[in-house]
N, C-alpha and C positions, 0 to 999 in steps of 0.2 A: 253234430248236424244233422237233421235227417234228410235221407236221400230223396230226391225229387222223383226218381223212378227214370226208366229208360226212355230217353227222347223228350223228356219234360224239363221245362224251363221255368223261372218265376214269370208270372204275369207280366211285369216290367219288361222284362227282358224279352219277352215273346213279342211285345209290340214293338220293341227296338229292330227284334231280328227280321219282323216281318217289314222294317225299313220304313215306317209311318212316323216314329217318333223317338226322340230320344229316350234314355231311361228315366231321366229328370222330369220331363214333359208327361211322360206315361204314367208316371208314380202321381201325378198331379191330378190326371184324369181319373185314375184308379180311386184315389182318396175321395174325390168330388162326386163318384158315382156315376161316372160318365161311361163305365165300361160293364159290359154284360157278357157272361161265359156261359155258352149253353142254356141261355134263357134266363138267368140269374145275375143280378147286379153282383159286382164282384169288387170290394173295397179293400182287400189284402193285395198289396203289391207283389208279395211272396208267394201268392196261390199259383200251385204247380200245373201246367197246362203243357198240351202238347201243341206247338204253334201250327202246324200243318193239319192237325186233326179237329182242334177245338174250334166252334162256331163264336167267333168275337166280335162283338159290336161297340162302337165308340158313338155315343150320341144316337144311337138307333140305326147307325149304318154299318153294315155289313163289312168287317176288316179283310182285305185280301192281300196278298203278299205281293209288294209293288215289283214291278219289272226291273231287274238288276241294271243299274246304270252306272258306270265308271268314267271319270273325267280327269284330263291332265290340265292342270292349271300351273301356270307360271305367277308365283306368288312374289309380289314386290317386297322389298325391302321396307320396314315400318308397317306392316301390317301382321296380326298374330293369329294362330291357328285355333284359338279357343272358340267357342261359340259366341260368347260375351266377355267383357272386360271392364273391369270395375274403374279403370283409368279412361274409359271412355274411348280408347284406340280402336281403329278400324279394324275387323276380322277379315278372313277369306271368304267367310259366308255372306258379307256384305256384297262382295264381287260376284255372287252367283244366285242373288236372289231370284231373278227371273226364271231359274229352272223349277221352283215350288216343287223341290224334293227334299226328303231328310237324308242329307249326305253328311258322312264322317271323315275326317280327314286321316289319312293312313300315315300313322307318325306325324311328327311335327317339324317345323322349322322355327328357330326363333325368331323373335322381333326384327333382328338386325340380319338375318338371313334371307337371301332371296332364291329363287328358282323352282326346279319342279316339284310339284305335289299333287298327289293322287288324292280324289274324294271318290267315294261309292256308297251307294245304300246296299251293299252286300257285305253283311258282316262276317259271313265265312271267308270272302275275299279277303277283307280287312284283316281278319286273325292271321290268315296264310301269309299274306304279305308282310306282316311284322314279326312272324316267328323266326327267330334268328337261327334256328337250325336250317332253314331254307337257303341261307347265306346269299342272299340277293345282293348284289353290287350295286352300290350306289356311288356316283362320282361327283365329286366337289372340286370346283376352281378355288383356290385359296390365296388371300394376299396377306403376307405377314410383314411386321416390323423387322428391319436388319436381315442379315444374312445367315440362315442356319447352316450349321456345319454338316458334313456327310456322318459323322459320328452321331451327331442328335439327331438326324433323319433315320439313322440305323437304329436308334434307339428307340425311336416311336413305331418302327417297323415291328420290332421285337416284343414292346410292349413295356408300359410303364403302370405304376401304382397310382392313383389319384383317388382322394376321397374314399378309400375302402374298394375301389372298383379296379378293375384291370382294364387298360385302354390301348389300342393298338390300331394301327392302319393296315391294311391287307396290300396296300402298295402306295408309295409317294415318289411323284417325279418333280424334281426341280426344274422349273422351265425358265425361269429368268431371276438374276440374282444381282443385288447390289448392297452397299452397306445401308441405303436407305430402306429399301422395302424387297420382298421378294415373292414371286408368282409360283405357285406349286399346284399339282394336280394330285388329289388324294382321294383313294378308293376304300370305301368300308364296306362290310357285309352285316355288321352288328352295330346298329346305331344306338348310342347312350347319350343320354341327356347332356346337351353341348360338348360331345365328345371332341370334336376337333378344336375347338377354342380351348379346352381344358389340356389337351394335349401340348399344343404349341405353348401355352401359358407355362407349362411345367418346365419347358427348355429355354423359357426367358423370350419368347417373340410372340407380341400380341397380334391376334388376327384383327385385321382391319376390314376385310372384304371376304365374305362367305357366299358361295353360289353352288347350288347343286343342279348340275346338268343333264344328270340320268338316273334312272332307276331301272335295274336291268338293262334292258336293250330299249327302254322308251327313252326319248330325247324331247327336249323343249322345242326343236325345229324351228320354224319361224313365229312362233308366240313371242308377243311382246308382254311386259309386266302387267299382269292384272287380266290377261287373256286366258281363255281356256279352250279344250276343245273334247268333244267325246270320243272316247277309245271304244272301237268296236271289240266284239268277241274274236274276230280272227288277229287283231292286232295284239290283244292281249295274251293269247295263245302264242303266237310268233316270240313275243317279247319276253314274256316269261314262262319258261318252260315249266310244266307239272302244275300250272296255276289250276284251282279248283273251280271250273266253269263247266255247267251242263248246257 
């Protein structure tokens, strides 16, 4: 693969990094001849550009980097985090239509999981937040069928193999237990696809309710399902040390 050069990215990626469109939409614009780069129409989505230096126009309008915005959303159960769904299910983006911003979800919560979800138009921030090397703690409230034993929970803390992946919890606290169901708090620093559900299924306890209540030091607070609030730069810096905000 040919190197793009220092600071350069593919044109479709550049439009995404500027916070004005997803790569899919950007590609459609480019192929339709709607995008000019430095005075010439460019129909190659892979054309190499420097997003901060190139003069890019879409439909004749100069593209400027959008102001960085980040929001904390209380995702309800029954809503998905993709931009569209072939089954017609509601998405988190239908909850924020009035913002008129191209936001991306930071990580994902599955259809049946509720709780704290971050949305931003800052791709560098999104990449930083989802980089497992930064070990940002995410806290979940979990309800499972039955009563896990301490040996089973110890196994989940130390780690298990599932579908070729290593799954483990950084911390698990059993808050309330009975033969019918148990309530736990689980902390992860590296989220894998459906990790908590898979971990408990592996020890024979189905997850019946799952809610993320914190991301770093960010918490849901008084938000109700479907509500959101904008996060200030100061709050992000306080809650997520080392975050790449200028």
